[in-house]
C-alpha positions in Angstrom: 64.2 103.4 -35.0 60.7 104.8 -35.3 59.3 105.5 -31.9 55.7 105.4 -30.7 56.0 108.8 -29.1 58.4 111.7 -28.9 57.9 114.4 -26.3 59.7 117.5 -27.4 60.5 121.0 -26.1 59.5 120.4 -22.5 61.5 121.2 -19.4 62.1 117.6 -18.4 63.0 116.6 -14.8 65.7 114.0 -14.8 67.8 112.5 -12.0 70.4 115.1 -12.5 67.9 118.0 -12.6 65.7 119.7 -15.1 66.8 120.2 -18.7 65.1 121.1 -22.0 65.4 117.9 -23.9 63.3 115.4 -25.8 62.1 112.0 -24.6 61.2 109.0 -26.8 58.9 106.1 -26.0 58.6 102.6 -27.5 56.3 99.9 -26.3 55.3 101.8 -23.1 58.9 102.3 -22.0 61.3 105.3 -22.1 63.6 104.4 -25.0 65.8 107.5 -25.5 66.5 110.9 -24.1 68.3 113.5 -26.2 68.0 116.3 -28.8 67.8 114.5 -32.1 65.7 111.4 -31.7 64.4 110.8 -35.2 60.8 110.0 -36.0 57.7 108.8 -34.1 54.1 107.9 -34.7 53.0 110.6 -32.3 54.9 113.8 -31.4 53.7 116.0 -28.5 55.0 119.5 -28.2 55.5 120.3 -24.5 56.8 123.8 -25.0 56.3 126.0 -21.9 55.4 122.9 -19.8 57.3 121.1 -17.0 57.6 117.4 -17.8 57.7 115.4 -14.6 57.6 111.8 -13.8 53.9 110.9 -13.1 53.0 111.0 -9.5 53.1 107.7 -7.5 50.6 108.4 -4.7 51.6 105.9 -2.1 48.5 106.3 0.1 45.0 106.0 -1.6 41.8 104.3 -0.3 39.5 102.8 -3.0 36.3 101.1 -1.7 35.9 98.4 -4.4 34.2 96.1 -3.6 31.9 97.8 -1.1 30.4 94.6 0.3 26.9 96.1 0.1 27.8 98.5 3.0 30.0 100.9 1.0 29.0 100.4 -2.6 28.4 104.1 -3.1 31.9 105.1 -2.0 34.9 105.7 -4.3 35.4 102.8 -6.8 38.2 102.0 -9.2 36.5 103.6 -12.1 36.2 107.1 -10.6 39.2 106.9 -8.4 41.6 106.1 -11.2 40.0 108.7 -13.5 40.5 111.3 -10.8 44.1 110.2 -10.5 44.7 110.6 -14.2 43.2 114.1 -14.1 45.5 114.9 -11.2 48.7 113.7 -12.8 48.9 110.5 -10.7 50.0 107.7 -13.0 50.0 105.0 -10.4 49.0 104.7 -6.8 49.2 102.3 -3.9 45.9 101.2 -2.6 45.3 100.7 1.1 43.8 97.4 2.4 40.7 99.3 3.7 37.9 100.6 3.3 36.8 97.9 0.9 34.9 94.9 2.1 36.3 92.4 2.8 39.5 94.1 3.9 42.6 92.8 2.1 44.1 90.5 4.7 44.7 87.2 2.9 44.9 85.5 -0.5 41.1 85.2 -0.9 40.3 88.9 -0.1 43.2 90.1 -2.2 41.8 88.2 -5.2 38.3 89.6 -4.6 39.8 93.1 -4.7 41.8 92.4 -7.9 38.7 91.0 -9.6 36.8 94.2 -8.7 39.3 96.2 -10.7 39.2 94.3 -13.9 38.8 96.7 -16.9 38.2 99.6 -14.5 41.7 101.1 -14.2 42.7 104.3 -15.9 46.1 104.3 -14.1 48.2 101.6 -12.5 47.5 100.3 -9.0 49.7 98.5 -6.5 48.2 97.0 -3.3 48.9 97.1 0.4 48.1 94.0 2.4 46.7 94.4 5.8 48.1 93.5 9.2 45.2 92.8 11.6 44.8 90.6 14.7 43.0 87.9 12.8 45.5 87.2 10.0 48.6 86.2 11.9 48.2 82.5 11.1 48.8 82.5 7.3 47.5 85.9 6.0 50.9 87.7 5.9 52.6 85.0 3.8 49.6 84.7 1.5 49.6 88.4 0.8 53.3 88.3 0.1 52.9 85.4 -2.3 50.1 87.3 -4.0 52.4 90.2 -4.8 51.3 93.0 -2.5 53.8 95.8 -2.5 53.8 96.4 1.2 51.7 96.0 4.4 49.6 98.5 6.4 48.4 98.5 10.0 46.7 100.9 12.3 47.8 101.7 15.9 44.8 104.0 16.1 41.3 102.6 16.3 39.7 101.8 13.0 37.0 99.7 11.4 33.4 98.9 12.2 33.1 95.8 14.4 29.5 95.4 13.4 30.6 94.6 9.8 32.1 91.2 9.1 35.4 91.4 7.3 36.1 95.1 8.1 39.6 96.2 8.9 40.8 96.3 12.6 43.6 98.1 14.4 46.6 96.2 15.8 47.2 95.7 19.5 50.9 95.6 20.6 51.2 91.8 20.3 49.8 91.9 16.7 52.2 94.7 15.9 55.2 92.8 17.3 54.3 89.4 15.8 53.2 91.0 12.5 56.5 92.8 12.2 58.4 89.6 12.8 56.5 87.9 10.0 56.7 90.9 7.6 60.5 91.2 8.2 60.9 87.7 6.7 59.2 88.9 3.5 61.6 91.9 3.1 58.7 94.2 2.5 57.7 97.4 4.3 55.0 97.8 7.0 53.3 101.2 6.7 51.8 102.4 10.0 49.1 104.8 11.1 50.7 105.9 14.3 48.4 107.4 17.0 47.9 106.2 20.5 44.4 104.6 20.4 43.7 104.5 24.1 44.5 108.2 24.6 42.8 109.5 21.5 39.7 107.4 21.9 39.2 108.5 25.5 39.9 112.1 24.8 37.3 112.0 22.0 34.7 110.4 24.3 35.2 113.0 26.9 34.9 115.9 24.5 31.8 114.4 22.9 30.2 113.9 26.3 31.0 117.5 27.2 29.1 118.7 24.1 32.0 119.6 21.9 31.1 119.7 18.2 33.8 121.6 16.4 36.7 120.4 14.2 39.0 122.5 16.4 37.8 120.6 19.5 38.3 117.3 17.6 41.9 118.2 16.7 42.6 118.8 20.4 41.5 115.2 21.2 44.3 113.9 18.9 47.3 115.8 20.4 50.9 115.8 19.1 52.2 113.7 22.0 49.7 110.9 21.1 51.2 110.8 17.6 54.8 111.0 18.8 54.3 108.2 21.4 53.0 105.8 18.8 55.8 106.6 16.4 58.3 105.9 19.1 56.7 102.6 20.0 56.6 101.5 16.3 60.2 102.4 15.9 61.1 100.4 19.0 59.3 97.3 17.7 61.0 97.7 14.4 64.4 97.8 16.1 63.5 94.6 18.0 62.1 92.7 14.9 64.3 94.1 12.0 61.1 95.0 10.1 61.3 97.8 7.6 58.7 100.4 8.5 57.2 103.6 7.1 55.2 106.1 9.2 52.1 107.3 7.3 50.7 110.8 7.1 52.9 112.4 9.8 51.1 115.6 10.9 53.7 117.2 13.3 57.4 118.0 13.0 58.0 116.3 16.4 57.0 113.0 14.7 59.4 113.6 11.9 62.2 114.2 14.4 61.6 110.7 15.8 62.0 109.2 12.4 65.2 111.2 11.7 66.7 110.2 15.0 65.9 106.5 14.4 67.4 106.7 10.9 70.6 108.0 12.3 70.7 105.0 14.6 70.5 102.7 11.6 66.8 101.8 11.8 65.2 101.3 8.4 62.3 103.8 8.7 60.8 106.4 6.4 57.9 108.8 6.6 55.4 110.7 4.5 53.1 113.7 5.1 50.0 114.7 3.1 49.1 117.7 1.0 46.4 118.8 3.4 48.8 119.1 6.3 50.9 121.5 4.2 47.9 123.4 2.9 45.3 123.9 5.6 45.5 124.9 9.3 43.2 124.2 12.2 41.8 127.8 12.4 40.1 127.4 9.0 38.6 124.0 9.4 35.3 124.9 10.9 34.6 127.3 8.1 35.3 124.4 5.6 33.3 121.8 7.6 33.6 118.1 8.2 34.9 117.4 4.6 38.3 118.6 6.2 38.2 116.1 9.0 41.0 113.5 9.1 43.3 111.7 11.4 45.9 112.6 12.5 44.2 116.0 12.4 45.2 119.2 10.6 47.1 121.2 13.2 48.0 124.9 13.7 49.9 127.3 11.5 53.1 127.0 13.4 53.0 123.3 13.1 52.5 123.6 9.4 55.5 125.9 9.1 57.6 123.2 10.9 56.3 120.5 8.5 57.4 122.6 5.5 60.8 123.0 7.0 61.1 119.2 7.5 60.0 118.6 4.0 62.4 121.0 2.4 65.2 119.7 4.5 64.6 116.2 3.1 63.5 114.6 6.4 60.1 113.7 5.0 60.5 111.2 2.2 57.4 111.8 0.2 54.0 113.4 0.1 50.7 111.5 -0.4 47.0 112.4 -0.6 45.6 109.8 1.9 42.6 110.0 -0.4 39.9 108.6 1.8 36.5 109.7 0.6 33.0 108.6 1.7 29.4 109.4 0.8 28.2 112.9 1.4 25.7 111.9 4.1 28.6 110.8 6.3 30.0 114.3 6.2 26.7 116.1 6.5 26.6 116.8 10.2 27.1 119.8 12.4 29.0 117.6 14.9 32.5 117.0 13.8 32.9 114.0 16.2 30.1 112.2 14.3 31.5 112.8 10.8 33.6 110.3 8.8 37.3 111.1 9.0 38.9 111.2 5.6 39.8 113.8 2.9 39.3 113.4 -0.9 42.5 114.7 -2.5 44.1 112.4 -5.1 43.1 114.8 -7.9 44.8 117.8 -6.4 48.2 116.6 -5.2 50.4 117.6 -8.2 48.9 121.0 -8.9 48.8 122.2 -5.3 52.2 120.8 -4.4 53.8 122.4 -7.4 52.2 125.7 -6.6 52.9 125.6 -2.9 56.4 124.0 -3.0 58.0 125.1 -6.2 56.2 128.4 -7.1 55.7 129.8 -3.6 58.6 128.3 -1.6 61.3 127.8 -4.3 61.7 124.0 -4.0 63.9 122.6 -6.8 62.1 120.6 -9.5 64.4 117.7 -8.7 63.2 117.6 -5.1 59.6 118.0 -6.2 59.9 115.0 -8.5 61.6 113.0 -5.7 58.8 113.6 -3.2 56.0 112.8 -5.7 57.6 109.9 -7.6 61.1 108.7 -7.1 61.1 108.3 -3.4 57.9 106.3 -3.0 58.9 104.1 -6.0 62.3 103.4 -4.3 60.8 102.7 -0.9 58.2 100.2 -2.1 60.4 98.6 -4.8 58.2 99.6 -7.7 61.2 99.4 -10.0 59.6 100.4 -13.2 58.2 103.6 -11.8 59.3 107.0 -10.4 61.8 108.4 -12.8 62.2 109.7 -16.3 65.0 107.4 -17.3 65.7 104.9 -20.1 64.0 101.6 -19.4 61.4 103.0 -17.0 57.6 103.1 -17.7 56.8 106.1 -19.8 54.7 107.8 -17.1 54.6 111.5 -17.2 52.7 114.5 -15.9 52.9 117.8 -17.8 52.6 120.8 -15.5 51.5 124.2 -16.7 53.2 126.6 -14.3 51.8 130.0 -13.3 48.4 129.1 -14.6 46.0 129.8 -11.8 42.5 128.4 -11.7 39.7 128.0 -9.2 38.7 124.4 -8.5 35.0 123.8 -8.9 32.8 120.9 -7.9 32.1 120.0 -11.5 35.9 119.6 -12.1 36.0 116.6 -9.8 36.1 113.1 -11.2 35.2 111.5 -7.9 32.1 109.4 -7.5 31.0 111.7 -4.7 32.0 115.2 -5.7 33.2 116.6 -2.4 36.7 118.0 -1.5 38.0 120.6 0.8 40.0 122.1 -2.1 36.8 123.2 -3.9 36.7 127.0 -4.2 40.5 127.4 -3.8 42.6 129.1 -6.4 45.5 126.8 -7.4 48.4 128.4 -9.2 49.4 125.6 -11.6 47.5 123.1 -13.7 48.0 119.5 -14.8 48.1 119.8 -18.6 48.5 116.2 -19.6 49.0 112.8 -18.0 50.6 109.9 -19.9 50.6 106.3 -18.7 53.1 104.0 -20.4 53.2 106.2 -23.4 49.4 106.7 -23.7 47.7 110.0 -22.9 45.0 109.3 -20.3 44.2 113.0 -19.6 44.7 116.3 -21.3 43.3 119.8 -20.6 41.8 119.8 -24.1 40.1 116.4 -24.1 39.6 115.5 -20.5 40.0 111.9 -19.2 40.1 109.3 -21.9 37.5 106.5 -22.1 40.1 103.8 -22.5 41.2 102.0 -19.3 44.8 101.0 -19.9 45.7 100.7 -16.2 47.2 97.5 -14.7 47.7 96.1 -11.3 51.3 96.1 -10.2 52.7 93.0 -8.4 55.9 92.9 -6.3 57.5 89.5 -6.0 60.6 89.1 -3.9 
């Protein structure tokens, strides 16, 4: 057989571990893995590079369409280009901050239409669980092929904007879980106690607090843990598969671990920024580092690394949630938009921090960026370098430090808390279904080969 592509001489991360071996691609799929694979139309020499499955970032916000309110936020065009540059070959898009929010068949179709011919990488969609879509919305989203569902226990959305997302009260959470359980899909949850965090934030703001450190104190660990416990209890009652998003404290991870041991179908993620920044450096960085749950202290971060290495955290995401610069341009942290732009710098930072600095195995690294999220959300063609899977790869150049500059960012609004940081590894090439979509030499390609991924069950 004459293959479309052969990747040779790389250190390839397979299910059984890393090995120097060649990989062949035909019609966008991995066709053979071995040492003597014959000929190909294209041969890429990956000598000196780590060949990993492309990252599946399971938590990304794209604001397309913007509904005239958020037209200048991150769109599919720039968001997927940034993903390609960062080694992310596919991501799962949250049902907000686009307008209208993705809560039924009509709004799902509007979002899909907005992405036509604008995708550099593949995209799967979350459907939303909100108080106003309990009649038919959950089933419509399932029929439309969403990969999973998402809800907020923390306050979210702008009630002055028609069609914006909305957090779930306890009844919505319970009834939504009952309905989602019937689909067999997963409900991903932003777990923070809204009543407590909202009131603490109001009091701090009224008292004249302005710093990010003060903001972090208004979203304490116990408010995160309480919401996780409540979500797990509802899951036990309803039989719904759940996933706790962006856990920011080891105590929260412990709740998930305990529930799993009791037989509850629950997983969790954390984000790169919780493993990289600590609260004492936030005010020097500014509101571009504001997010919720907040970045916590150094001891907390140490505990998160311990939980990740121990396998208690299933995967790592970016929670890429950018906005326009004006919404970050304030001296009062309580008035700034909460969200971090990070999809472009997951792979390089995680490789540097986890593998190079902390000795994580390449197999575990590949699991937390690709295999585990693919397994959790039933994205069966993604996540592994294995015969029959999509030929999605990221080539990593180890021990190759560089300093991230603003002009390096592919985002629509070029702001990121990682700018100015030295990162000890580089993404050298990204391949989507056998086609190079980014390389260090050529940059991001002009072609837009990305597709929407649909999950039918």
